[in-house]
C-alpha positions in Angstrom: 202.1 -3.0 182.7 201.1 -6.8 183.4 197.4 -6.3 183.8 197.1 -4.7 180.4 199.8 -7.0 178.4 198.6 -10.4 179.2 195.8 -12.2 177.3 195.3 -15.4 175.1 194.1 -13.7 171.9 196.0 -10.4 171.0 193.3 -9.3 168.7 190.9 -8.7 171.8 191.6 -6.4 175.1 193.2 -8.4 178.0 190.7 -10.1 180.0 191.6 -8.3 183.3 191.3 -4.8 181.6 188.2 -5.6 179.9 186.6 -6.9 183.5 188.0 -3.8 185.2 186.6 -1.1 182.8 183.4 -3.0 182.4 183.0 -2.9 186.3 184.0 0.8 186.7 181.4 1.6 184.1 178.6 -0.6 185.4 179.1 1.1 189.1 178.9 4.7 187.5 175.7 3.9 185.7 174.1 2.1 188.8 175.0 5.3 190.9 173.8 7.7 188.2 170.5 5.6 188.1 170.1 5.8 191.8 170.7 9.3 192.0 168.3 10.3 189.5 165.6 8.1 191.2 166.2 9.9 194.4 166.3 13.3 192.6 162.9 12.4 190.8 161.4 12.1 194.2 162.4 15.5 195.7 164.0 17.5 193.1 166.7 18.8 195.4 169.6 20.9 194.0 172.3 18.6 195.4 170.5 15.7 193.3 170.9 17.8 190.0 174.6 18.5 190.8 175.2 15.0 191.6 173.6 14.1 188.3 175.8 16.1 186.3 179.2 14.7 187.9 178.1 10.9 187.5 177.1 11.4 184.1 180.2 13.0 183.3 182.1 10.5 184.8 180.2 7.7 183.1 180.8 9.3 179.5 184.4 9.7 180.4 184.8 6.1 181.4 182.9 4.9 178.5 184.8 6.9 175.9 188.1 5.8 177.5 187.2 2.2 177.2 186.1 2.7 173.5 189.2 4.4 172.6 191.2 1.9 174.3 189.2 -0.9 172.6 189.5 0.5 169.0 193.3 1.4 169.3 194.0 -2.2 170.6 192.2 -3.4 167.5 194.5 -1.5 165.4 197.8 -2.4 167.4 197.6 -5.0 169.9 199.9 -3.6 172.2 199.2 -1.3 174.7 201.2 2.0 173.7 202.6 4.9 175.8 199.5 6.8 174.5 196.8 4.3 176.0 198.8 4.7 179.0 198.5 8.2 179.3 194.7 8.2 178.4 194.4 5.6 181.2 195.8 7.7 183.7 194.4 10.9 182.5 191.0 9.5 182.9 192.0 8.3 186.3 192.9 11.7 187.1 189.7 13.3 185.8 187.8 10.8 187.8 189.5 11.7 191.1 188.8 15.4 190.2 185.2 14.6 189.6 184.9 12.3 192.7 186.5 14.8 195.1 184.2 17.5 194.1 181.1 15.4 194.2 182.0 14.7 198.1 183.4 18.2 198.9 181.2 20.4 197.4 177.7 19.2 197.0 176.4 22.9 196.9 177.3 25.2 194.0 180.4 27.2 194.8 181.1 30.2 192.4 185.1 29.9 193.5 185.5 26.1 193.1 183.3 25.0 190.4 185.0 27.3 187.7 188.5 26.4 189.1 187.7 22.5 188.8 186.5 23.2 185.2 189.3 25.0 184.2 192.0 22.1 185.5 189.9 19.6 183.9 189.8 21.5 180.6 193.7 21.7 181.0 193.8 18.0 181.2 191.7 17.2 178.3 193.7 19.9 176.2 197.1 18.6 177.2 195.9 14.9 176.3 194.5 15.8 173.0 197.7 17.7 172.4 200.0 14.8 173.2 197.8 12.7 170.7 197.3 14.9 167.9 199.4 18.1 167.6 202.5 17.5 169.7 203.0 13.6 170.2 206.5 14.0 171.4 205.6 15.4 174.7 204.4 11.5 175.3 208.2 11.1 175.6 208.6 13.7 178.2 207.7 14.5 181.8 203.9 14.4 180.8 204.5 11.1 179.3 205.3 9.4 182.7 203.7 7.7 185.4 205.6 10.0 188.0 203.6 13.0 186.5 200.1 11.7 186.5 200.3 9.9 189.6 202.1 12.9 191.3 199.3 15.1 190.4 196.7 12.7 191.5 198.4 12.6 195.1 198.3 16.4 195.2 194.3 16.4 194.4 193.6 13.6 196.8 195.8 14.9 199.7 194.1 18.8 199.2 190.7 17.3 198.9 191.1 14.9 201.8 192.0 17.9 204.0 189.1 20.0 202.8 186.4 16.8 203.5 188.0 17.0 207.3 187.5 20.5 207.3 184.3 21.2 205.6 182.8 17.9 206.7 179.7 17.8 204.2 177.3 15.2 204.6 178.5 11.8 204.9 181.7 13.1 204.7 183.2 10.1 206.3 182.4 7.9 203.1 184.1 10.3 201.0 187.2 10.5 203.1 187.3 6.8 203.1 186.8 6.7 199.3 189.7 9.3 198.8 191.9 7.4 201.0 191.4 4.0 199.1 192.4 5.8 195.9 195.2 7.7 197.5 196.8 4.3 198.7 196.4 3.0 195.3 198.0 6.1 193.6 200.9 5.9 196.0 201.2 2.2 195.3 201.3 2.8 191.6 203.9 5.3 191.8 206.3 3.3 193.8 205.7 0.1 191.7 205.9 2.3 188.4 202.6 0.1 187.1 198.7 0.9 187.1 197.7 -2.5 188.7 197.5 -1.0 192.2 195.4 2.0 191.0 192.9 -0.2 189.0 192.7 -2.4 192.2 192.2 0.5 194.2 189.6 2.1 192.1 187.6 -1.3 191.8 187.5 -1.2 195.7 186.5 2.7 195.9 184.1 3.3 193.1 181.1 1.2 194.7 181.0 4.1 197.3 179.7 6.1 194.8 176.5 4.3 195.4 176.5 6.1 198.7 176.1 9.5 197.0 172.5 9.2 196.4 171.9 9.0 200.4 173.6 11.9 201.4 170.5 13.9 201.1 167.2 12.1 202.3 164.0 13.4 200.6 161.6 11.9 203.0 160.8 9.2 205.3 161.1 5.7 203.7 157.9 3.6 203.5 157.9 0.2 204.4 157.1 -2.5 202.0 153.7 -3.1 203.7 152.7 0.6 203.4 153.5 0.7 199.8 151.3 -2.3 199.0 148.5 -0.7 201.1 148.8 2.6 199.0 148.9 0.7 195.7 145.9 -1.2 196.5 144.0 2.2 197.1 142.1 3.8 193.8 144.1 6.2 191.9 143.0 9.7 192.9 141.8 11.4 189.4 140.5 15.0 190.8 142.1 17.6 192.5 139.2 18.4 194.9 137.1 15.9 196.6 133.5 15.3 195.3 132.3 15.5 198.7 134.0 19.0 199.4 132.5 20.3 196.1 128.9 18.9 197.2 129.4 20.7 200.6 130.1 23.9 198.9 127.4 23.5 196.5 124.8 22.8 199.4 126.3 26.0 201.2 125.0 28.2 198.3 121.9 26.4 197.7 120.9 26.6 201.3 117.7 28.6 202.2 117.6 28.4 206.0 119.8 30.9 207.7 120.5 28.3 210.6 121.4 25.7 207.6 124.0 28.0 206.3 125.7 28.6 209.8 125.9 24.6 210.2 127.2 24.3 206.6 129.8 26.9 207.3 130.8 24.9 210.2 131.1 21.7 208.4 132.7 22.9 205.3 135.4 24.8 207.3 136.0 21.3 209.2 136.7 19.4 206.1 138.4 21.9 204.1 141.0 22.8 206.6 140.7 19.6 208.5 140.0 21.2 212.1 138.9 18.3 214.8 136.2 21.1 216.2 134.8 24.0 214.4 132.4 26.5 216.2 130.4 29.4 214.9 129.8 32.2 217.3 127.6 35.1 217.3 128.6 38.5 218.7 127.4 39.5 222.2 123.9 40.9 222.5 122.7 43.8 224.6 122.5 41.4 227.8 126.2 40.6 227.6 125.2 36.9 226.3 127.1 35.2 223.5 125.6 32.1 221.5 127.4 29.4 219.8 125.2 29.1 217.0 126.3 26.0 215.2 129.2 23.5 215.3 130.7 20.6 213.8 132.7 17.7 215.0 135.1 16.2 212.4 136.3 13.5 214.4 133.0 12.1 215.4 131.4 13.5 212.2 128.4 15.0 214.0 127.1 18.6 214.6 127.4 20.3 217.7 124.5 21.8 219.9 124.0 25.6 220.3 124.9 26.9 223.6 124.7 30.3 225.3 127.2 31.7 227.6 128.3 34.9 229.3 130.7 36.7 226.8 132.7 37.9 229.9 133.8 34.1 230.1 135.5 34.5 226.9 136.8 38.1 226.7 139.5 37.6 224.1 137.4 35.9 221.5 134.2 38.1 222.0 136.3 41.3 221.6 138.2 40.2 218.7 134.8 38.9 216.9 133.1 42.3 217.7 136.2 44.3 216.1 136.5 42.2 213.1 139.9 40.5 213.7 141.6 37.1 213.5 142.6 35.4 216.8 145.1 32.9 217.5 145.6 31.4 220.8 148.4 28.7 221.3 147.6 25.5 223.4 150.1 26.2 225.9 148.3 29.9 226.7 146.8 30.5 230.1 144.0 32.3 228.5 140.5 32.2 230.3 139.0 31.8 226.8 140.7 28.3 226.3 140.0 26.9 229.7 136.4 28.1 229.8 135.9 26.5 226.0 137.6 23.0 227.0 135.3 23.0 230.0 132.1 23.5 228.1 133.1 21.0 225.4 134.1 18.6 228.1 137.9 18.3 226.6 140.8 17.5 228.6 142.8 19.9 226.5 141.7 22.3 224.0 144.5 22.5 221.8 145.2 25.3 219.7 142.6 27.8 218.7 142.2 29.9 215.5 139.3 32.4 215.0 138.5 34.3 211.9 135.8 37.1 211.3 132.8 36.3 208.8 131.0 39.5 207.9 127.1 39.1 207.3 125.6 41.3 204.6 122.3 42.5 205.0 122.6 41.9 208.9 125.2 44.3 209.2 127.0 42.4 211.8 130.2 40.0 212.2 130.3 36.4 213.5 133.3 34.3 214.2 134.4 31.2 213.0 136.4 29.3 215.5 138.8 26.3 214.8 140.2 23.6 217.6 142.7 20.9 217.5 142.0 19.0 220.9 142.8 15.7 219.1 145.5 16.1 216.6 147.1 19.0 218.6 147.8 20.8 215.2 149.2 24.3 215.6 147.8 27.0 213.2 150.4 28.3 210.7 150.6 31.6 208.7 149.4 29.6 205.8 146.3 28.4 208.0 145.3 31.9 208.9 145.6 33.2 205.1 143.6 29.8 204.1 140.7 30.7 206.9 140.6 34.1 205.6 139.9 33.2 201.8 137.1 30.8 203.2 135.5 33.9 205.0 135.3 35.4 202.0 133.6 32.4 200.2 131.1 32.6 203.4 130.6 36.2 202.7 129.4 35.5 199.3 127.1 32.6 200.4 125.4 34.9 202.7 124.9 37.6 200.0 123.8 34.8 197.5 120.9 34.0 200.3 120.1 37.6 200.6 119.5 38.3 196.9 117.3 35.0 197.1 115.2 36.2 200.2 114.8 39.6 198.3 113.6 37.6 195.1 116.1 39.5 193.1 119.1 38.2 191.1 122.1 40.0 189.9 120.6 40.2 186.4 117.8 41.8 187.5 119.4 44.2 189.7 121.7 45.4 186.9 118.7 45.7 184.6 117.1 47.9 186.9 120.3 50.0 187.2 120.4 50.1 183.3 116.8 51.5 183.1 117.3 53.8 185.8 120.4 55.4 184.3 118.5 55.7 181.1 115.3 57.2 182.7 117.7 59.8 184.3 119.4 60.2 180.9 115.9 60.8 179.2 114.5 63.3 181.7 117.7 65.4 181.5 117.6 65.4 177.8 113.8 66.5 178.2 114.9 69.4 180.3 117.5 70.6 177.8 114.7 70.4 174.9 112.6 72.3 176.9 115.3 74.9 177.8 115.9 75.4 174.1 112.5 75.5 173.1 112.0 78.6 175.2 115.4 80.2 174.3 113.7 79.9 170.6 110.1 81.3 171.8 112.0 84.0 173.1 113.9 84.8 170.1 111.0 84.6 168.1 108.9 87.2 169.9 111.9 89.6 169.7 111.8 89.0 166.1 108.0 90.2 165.8 108.6 93.1 168.0 111.3 94.3 165.7 109.1 93.6 162.6 106.1 95.7 164.4 108.5 98.6 165.1 109.9 98.6 161.4 106.4 98.5 160.0 105.1 101.5 162.2 108.4 103.3 161.1 108.0 103.3 157.3 
């Protein structure tokens, strides 16, 4: 093995092998760091799997280099045991690399099989070094054994890549092809120079592993600089939203509450337009009693229209049901509302009922997305229902403040009423007991009179 037997200073490793080993370790570390940084961005399952494989590969290469270095210090000859160690490390590296490229997702069948093969290889090497050194002189100590095993692994896994075609499979196939050429040339020439050269060419392709599973759109440098200039957000909820909710509960005017409902909904759910619609009256009229335009950040004027012009919306509000109409719908409600609001396209519509305590009726909060064309998902529907509960609580608070009673006063009145009822009940029981005692006393007196007359 010419590569490992040349050097001006026999006390040190040959310069060529030193450079080869350090380059391989450096590439493994770089690939590991890149995959780790990508995994931190998305926490995807394939990323943790790649981290495990690359970490094992890095440790394997580092341990192999250290064992070779200290063995060389004791005996400045590249012995047969070190040749076997180098080939075993190359085989284990091939197993890890093919596993990473072919099986990015966990596999109950393949993962244990690969672990068993790797464990057998490690046990064989340890046995040759410590317990059964005579095996080094047999088949397991030859280049033919290790390179033949490597060829079998590479051929099988190259076929699996062509069949399975995982993400970026062509890079994996290219890498395995380079390693296969190096192994074959090494087997034919009976030295490891070709294998080491092939590894130096193939291992940098590990840097592409981190790009197999994108975690999102890449931001440009200008975008990153703009974001860095923005102040860091220190609160989970914007103070403006908290201020809107506080004003909603502090509002005394009923019309003001309706406007605050429209404004709060627009900011919380980011709806382009929000309308608050009353139920139809006895004359078939329906009123848009409040509204807010988030794009222009201004309130909308109240409008009265015929309930039959928006039949679906008025019907669902009366029944207290949620309504979702996509922009592609030919519903009369969409066309009439878009004409009334002077919109070229209304976008998607989402309406949720809000019960008004005290008035015993239901109003509707209607969301539009004419500018953003945002579709309303199931999560949006669940969110607007939570907001409806919040608005009901605001109406209840307004009703309590109108009646001049706080929750504590109501609780106190209920407690006093309960105690008064209990006292009345106890008083009645005492009266009944006194009546029974009085009757018993009268009976005793009568018995005493009869006894006196008799004797």
